[in-house]
N, CA, C and O atoms as a GROMACS GRO file, in nm:
protein
  308
    1MET      N    1   2.648   0.337  -0.205
    1MET     CA    2   2.579   0.304  -0.082
    1MET      C    3   2.445   0.238  -0.114
    1MET      O    4   2.378   0.272  -0.212
    2SER      N    5   2.409   0.143  -0.032
    2SER     CA    6   2.282   0.072  -0.045
    2SER      C    7   2.210   0.076   0.088
    2SER      O    8   2.272   0.091   0.193
    3SER      N    9   2.081   0.061   0.083
    3SER     CA   10   2.000   0.051   0.204
    3SER      C   11   1.910  -0.071   0.188
    3SER      O   12   1.835  -0.083   0.091
    4GLU      N   13   1.917  -0.161   0.286
    4GLU     CA   14   1.837  -0.283   0.282
    4GLU      C   15   1.776  -0.310   0.418
    4GLU      O   16   1.827  -0.267   0.521
    5ARG      N   17   1.664  -0.382   0.415
    5ARG     CA   18   1.603  -0.431   0.538
    5ARG      C   19   1.639  -0.578   0.551
    5ARG      O   20   1.622  -0.655   0.457
    6PHE      N   21   1.689  -0.616   0.666
    6PHE     CA   22   1.718  -0.755   0.697
    6PHE      C   23   1.612  -0.803   0.795
    6PHE      O   24   1.593  -0.743   0.901
    7LEU      N   25   1.544  -0.910   0.760
    7LEU     CA   26   1.455  -0.976   0.855
    7LEU      C   27   1.531  -1.098   0.904
    7LEU      O   28   1.554  -1.193   0.830
    8ILE      N   29   1.571  -1.092   1.030
    8ILE     CA   30   1.650  -1.198   1.091
    8ILE      C   31   1.554  -1.282   1.175
    8ILE      O   32   1.485  -1.229   1.262
    9GLU      N   33   1.550  -1.413   1.148
    9GLU     CA   34   1.457  -1.501   1.218
    9GLU      C   35   1.533  -1.614   1.284
    9GLU      O   36   1.634  -1.662   1.233
   10GLY      N   37   1.482  -1.657   1.399
   10GLY     CA   38   1.544  -1.766   1.473
   10GLY      C   39   1.512  -1.753   1.621
   10GLY      O   40   1.409  -1.696   1.659
   11GLU      N   41   1.599  -1.805   1.704
   11GLU     CA   42   1.586  -1.793   1.849
   11GLU      C   43   1.676  -1.677   1.891
   11GLU      O   44   1.796  -1.694   1.911
   12LEU      N   45   1.614  -1.560   1.905
   12LEU     CA   46   1.689  -1.435   1.920
   12LEU      C   47   1.664  -1.367   2.054
   12LEU      O   48   1.680  -1.245   2.064
   13SER      N   49   1.625  -1.441   2.155
   13SER     CA   50   1.585  -1.381   2.282
   13SER      C   51   1.701  -1.342   2.372
   13SER      O   52   1.678  -1.288   2.481
   14ALA      N   53   1.824  -1.367   2.332
   14ALA     CA   54   1.939  -1.330   2.415
   14ALA      C   55   1.937  -1.180   2.441
   14ALA      O   56   1.912  -1.102   2.350
   15PRO      N   57   1.964  -1.139   2.564
   15PRO     CA   58   1.951  -0.999   2.600
   15PRO      C   59   2.039  -0.902   2.520
   15PRO      O   60   1.997  -0.788   2.498
   16GLY      N   61   2.155  -0.941   2.477
   16GLY     CA   62   2.245  -0.848   2.411
   16GLY      C   63   2.245  -0.854   2.259
   16GLY      O   64   2.331  -0.792   2.197
   17PHE      N   65   2.151  -0.926   2.197
   17PHE     CA   66   2.157  -0.945   2.053
   17PHE      C   67   2.143  -0.816   1.975
   17PHE      O   68   2.218  -0.792   1.881
   18GLN      N   69   2.048  -0.732   2.013
   18GLN     CA   70   2.030  -0.606   1.940
   18GLN      C   71   2.153  -0.516   1.955
   18GLN      O   72   2.194  -0.451   1.858
   19ARG      N   73   2.209  -0.511   2.072
   19ARG     CA   74   2.332  -0.434   2.096
   19ARG      C   75   2.446  -0.491   2.011
   19ARG      O   76   2.526  -0.415   1.956
   20TRP      N   77   2.453  -0.624   2.001
   20TRP     CA   78   2.556  -0.689   1.920
   20TRP      C   79   2.540  -0.648   1.773
   20TRP      O   80   2.639  -0.617   1.707
   21LEU      N   81   2.415  -0.649   1.722
   21LEU     CA   82   2.390  -0.610   1.583
   21LEU      C   83   2.443  -0.469   1.555
   21LEU      O   84   2.514  -0.447   1.457
   22GLN      N   85   2.408  -0.375   1.640
   22GLN     CA   86   2.450  -0.237   1.619
   22GLN      C   87   2.602  -0.222   1.634
   22GLN      O   88   2.664  -0.149   1.558
   23GLY      N   89   2.660  -0.291   1.730
   23GLY     CA   90   2.804  -0.284   1.750
   23GLY      C   91   2.882  -0.343   1.634
   23GLY      O   92   2.983  -0.288   1.591
   24HIS      N   93   2.835  -0.456   1.583
   24HIS     CA   94   2.904  -0.519   1.470
   24HIS      C   95   2.894  -0.430   1.346
   24HIS      O   96   2.991  -0.415   1.272
   25ALA      N   97   2.778  -0.373   1.323
   25ALA     CA   98   2.761  -0.282   1.209
   25ALA      C   99   2.860  -0.166   1.219
   25ALA      O  100   2.924  -0.131   1.120
   26ARG      N  101   2.872  -0.107   1.337
   26ARG     CA  102   2.968   0.003   1.356
   26ARG      C  103   3.110  -0.042   1.326
   26ARG      O  104   3.186   0.030   1.261
   27ARG      N  105   3.147  -0.161   1.374
   27ARG     CA  106   3.284  -0.212   1.354
   27ARG      C  107   3.319  -0.230   1.207
   27ARG      O  108   3.434  -0.209   1.168
   28ILE      N  109   3.221  -0.268   1.126
   28ILE     CA  110   3.253  -0.288   0.984
   28ILE      C  111   3.222  -0.164   0.899
   28ILE      O  112   3.243  -0.165   0.778
   29GLY      N  113   3.172  -0.058   0.962
   29GLY     CA  114   3.155   0.069   0.892
   29GLY      C  115   3.023   0.091   0.823
   29GLY      O  116   3.016   0.164   0.724
   30ILE      N  117   2.916   0.029   0.874
   30ILE     CA  118   2.783   0.054   0.820
   30ILE      C  119   2.692   0.097   0.934
   30ILE      O  120   2.729   0.087   1.051
   31SER      N  121   2.573   0.146   0.900
   31SER     CA  122   2.478   0.181   1.005
   31SER      C  123   2.367   0.076   1.011
   31SER      O  124   2.332   0.014   0.910
   32ALA      N  125   2.314   0.058   1.130
   32ALA     CA  126   2.205  -0.038   1.151
   32ALA      C  127   2.103   0.022   1.244
   32ALA      O  128   2.136   0.067   1.354
   33GLN      N  129   1.978   0.025   1.201
   33GLN     CA  130   1.869   0.076   1.283
   33GLN      C  131   1.770  -0.037   1.307
   33GLN      O  132   1.712  -0.092   1.214
   34ILE      N  133   1.752  -0.070   1.433
   34ILE     CA  134   1.661  -0.178   1.471
   34ILE      C  135   1.517  -0.128   1.460
   34ILE      O  136   1.482  -0.021   1.510
   35GLY      N  137   1.435  -0.207   1.392
   35GLY     CA  138   1.292  -0.179   1.384
   35GLY      C  139   1.220  -0.272   1.480
   35GLY      O  140   1.247  -0.270   1.600
   36ARG      N  141   1.130  -0.351   1.428
   36ARG     CA  142   1.057  -0.449   1.510
   36ARG      C  143   1.153  -0.553   1.563
   36ARG      O  144   1.240  -0.602   1.491
   37ALA      N  145   1.136  -0.588   1.689
   37ALA     CA  146   1.222  -0.691   1.749
   37ALA      C  147   1.143  -0.769   1.852
   37ALA      O  148   1.077  -0.711   1.939
   38ASP      N  149   1.150  -0.901   1.843
   38ASP     CA  150   1.094  -0.988   1.946
   38ASP      C  151   1.182  -1.112   1.958
   38ASP      O  152   1.292  -1.116   1.903
   39ALA      N  153   1.135  -1.211   2.030
   39ALA     CA  154   1.219  -1.327   2.061
   39ALA      C  155   1.253  -1.413   1.940
   39ALA      O  156   1.349  -1.490   1.944
   40ASP      N  157   1.175  -1.400   1.830
   40ASP     CA  158   1.203  -1.486   1.715
   40ASP      C  159   1.222  -1.412   1.583
   40ASP      O  160   1.241  -1.475   1.479
   41ALA      N  161   1.219  -1.279   1.586
   41ALA     CA  162   1.242  -1.202   1.463
   41ALA      C  163   1.288  -1.061   1.496
   41ALA      O  164   1.238  -0.997   1.589
   42VAL      N  165   1.385  -1.014   1.418
   42VAL     CA  166   1.433  -0.876   1.431
   42VAL      C  167   1.438  -0.818   1.291
   42VAL      O  168   1.492  -0.879   1.199
   43LEU      N  169   1.382  -0.698   1.275
   43LEU     CA  170   1.387  -0.627   1.149
   43LEU      C  171   1.485  -0.512   1.166
   43LEU      O  172   1.468  -0.427   1.254
   44VAL      N  173   1.589  -0.510   1.084
   44VAL     CA  174   1.691  -0.407   1.095
   44VAL      C  175   1.718  -0.348   0.957
   44VAL      O  176   1.727  -0.420   0.858
   45THR      N  177   1.729  -0.215   0.951
   45THR     CA  178   1.763  -0.146   0.827
   45THR      C  179   1.912  -0.115   0.832
   45THR      O  180   1.960  -0.052   0.926
   46VAL      N  181   1.984  -0.160   0.730
   46VAL     CA  182   2.128  -0.138   0.724
   46VAL      C  183   2.162  -0.055   0.602
   46VAL      O  184   2.103  -0.072   0.495
   47ASP      N  185   2.258   0.034   0.618
   47ASP     CA  186   2.302   0.123   0.511
   47ASP      C  187   2.453   0.114   0.498
   47ASP      O  188   2.525   0.123   0.598
   48GLY      N  189   2.501   0.096   0.375
   48GLY     CA  190   2.644   0.090   0.350
   48GLY      C  191   2.674   0.033   0.214
   48GLY      O  192   2.582   0.006   0.136
   49PRO      N  193   2.802   0.014   0.183
   49PRO     CA  194   2.840  -0.045   0.055
   49PRO      C  195   2.788  -0.189   0.045
   49PRO      O  196   2.784  -0.260   0.146
   50PRO      N  197   2.749  -0.232  -0.075
   50PRO     CA  198   2.693  -0.367  -0.092
   50PRO      C  199   2.780  -0.479  -0.034
   50PRO      O  200   2.728  -0.572   0.026
   51ALA      N  201   2.911  -0.472  -0.052
   51ALA     CA  202   2.998  -0.578   0.000
   51ALA      C  203   2.991  -0.586   0.153
   51ALA      O  204   2.999  -0.694   0.210
   52LEU      N  205   2.978  -0.470   0.218
   52LEU     CA  206   2.968  -0.470   0.364
   52LEU      C  207   2.832  -0.517   0.412
   52LEU      O  208   2.820  -0.574   0.521
   53LEU      N  209   2.728  -0.495   0.332
   53LEU     CA  210   2.596  -0.551   0.367
   53LEU      C  211   2.602  -0.703   0.359
   53LEU      O  212   2.541  -0.772   0.441
   54ASP      N  213   2.674  -0.756   0.258
   54ASP     CA  214   2.693  -0.901   0.250
   54ASP      C  215   2.767  -0.952   0.373
   54ASP      O  216   2.733  -1.057   0.428
   55ALA      N  217   2.869  -0.878   0.416
   55ALA     CA  218   2.945  -0.917   0.535
   55ALA      C  219   2.857  -0.916   0.659
   55ALA      O  220   2.871  -1.001   0.746
   56MET      N  221   2.766  -0.819   0.667
   56MET     CA  222   2.676  -0.811   0.781
   56MET      C  223   2.580  -0.929   0.782
   56MET      O  224   2.550  -0.984   0.887
   57GLU      N  225   2.531  -0.968   0.663
   57GLU     CA  226   2.444  -1.085   0.656
   57GLU      C  227   2.517  -1.209   0.707
   57GLU      O  228   2.461  -1.286   0.786
   58MET      N  229   2.640  -1.228   0.664
   58MET     CA  230   2.717  -1.344   0.710
   58MET      C  231   2.739  -1.339   0.860
   58MET      O  232   2.727  -1.441   0.928
   59ALA      N  233   2.770  -1.221   0.912
   59ALA     CA  234   2.789  -1.208   1.057
   59ALA      C  235   2.661  -1.242   1.133
   59ALA      O  236   2.666  -1.307   1.237
   60CYS      N  237   2.547  -1.199   1.080
   60CYS     CA  238   2.420  -1.230   1.145
   60CYS      C  239   2.393  -1.380   1.145
   60CYS      O  240   2.345  -1.435   1.244
   61LEU      N  241   2.425  -1.446   1.034
   61LEU     CA  242   2.404  -1.591   1.027
   61LEU      C  243   2.493  -1.666   1.126
   61LEU      O  244   2.451  -1.765   1.185
   62LEU      N  245   2.614  -1.617   1.145
   62LEU     CA  246   2.704  -1.679   1.243
   62LEU      C  247   2.669  -1.634   1.384
   62LEU      O  248   2.674  -1.713   1.479
   63GLY      N  249   2.632  -1.508   1.396
   63GLY     CA  250   2.582  -1.450   1.520
   63GLY      C  251   2.662  -1.477   1.645
   63GLY      O  252   2.759  -1.553   1.642
   64PRO      N  253   2.623  -1.414   1.755
   64PRO     CA  254   2.685  -1.446   1.882
   64PRO      C  255   2.641  -1.586   1.927
   64PRO      O  256   2.540  -1.638   1.880
   65ILE      N  257   2.716  -1.645   2.015
   65ILE     CA  258   2.695  -1.784   2.056
   65ILE      C  259   2.559  -1.807   2.124
   65ILE      O  260   2.508  -1.920   2.124
   66ASP      N  261   2.500  -1.703   2.182
   66ASP     CA  262   2.377  -1.723   2.258
   66ASP      C  263   2.248  -1.703   2.177
   66ASP      O  264   2.140  -1.695   2.235
   67VAL      N  265   2.259  -1.695   2.045
   67VAL     CA  266   2.140  -1.692   1.959
   67VAL      C  267   2.152  -1.798   1.851
   67VAL      O  268   2.260  -1.848   1.822
   68TRP      N  269   2.038  -1.831   1.792
   68TRP     CA  270   2.036  -1.924   1.680
   68TRP      C  271   1.961  -1.858   1.566
   68TRP      O  272   1.839  -1.845   1.570
   69VAL      N  273   2.035  -1.814   1.464
   69VAL     CA  274   1.973  -1.749   1.348
   69VAL      C  275   1.940  -1.856   1.244
   69VAL      O  276   2.029  -1.926   1.195
   70GLU      N  277   1.814  -1.866   1.211
   70GLU     CA  278   1.769  -1.964   1.110
   70GLU      C  279   1.775  -1.906   0.970
   70GLU      O  280   1.808  -1.977   0.875
   71SER      N  281   1.744  -1.776   0.956
   71SER     CA  282   1.746  -1.716   0.823
   71SER      C  283   1.761  -1.564   0.831
   71SER      O  284   1.727  -1.501   0.931
   72VAL      N  285   1.814  -1.509   0.723
   72VAL     CA  286   1.819  -1.364   0.702
   72VAL      C  287   1.759  -1.338   0.565
   72VAL      O  288   1.813  -1.383   0.464
   73THR      N  289   1.649  -1.267   0.562
   73THR     CA  290   1.584  -1.231   0.436
   73THR      C  291   1.612  -1.083   0.411
   73THR      O  292   1.589  -0.999   0.498
   74ARG      N  293   1.662  -1.052   0.292
   74ARG     CA  294   1.699  -0.915   0.258
   74ARG      C  295   1.608  -0.859   0.151
   74ARG      O  296   1.565  -0.930   0.060
   75GLU      N  297   1.577  -0.728   0.164
   75GLU     CA  298   1.502  -0.658   0.060
   75GLU      C  299   1.546  -0.513   0.059
   75GLU      O  300   1.591  -0.460   0.161
   76ALA      N  301   1.532  -0.448  -0.055
   76ALA     CA  302   1.568  -0.308  -0.067
   76ALA      C  303   1.482  -0.224   0.027
   76ALA      O  304   1.362  -0.249   0.041
   77ALA      N  305   1.544  -0.127   0.090
   77ALA     CA  306   1.470  -0.041   0.185
   77ALA      C  307   1.404   0.075   0.111
   77ALA      O  308   1.338   0.158   0.172
   0.00000   0.00000   0.00000
């Protein structure tokens, strides 16, 4: 198991984005705790196997259609 902080940056003001993050994490079997969140940045701590954290990063980059993710920066939590 690994724990990392993802700083997701972009146009993230869509109302359901944080709910989408937590729901997607649950679907792939990891946990996600939202920290700071505003219209252009969300800080989320994710816990799970390294391969699933990679999958979560890719999902965030693709994101739901109503957001535009410019970058995901990862660091150990």
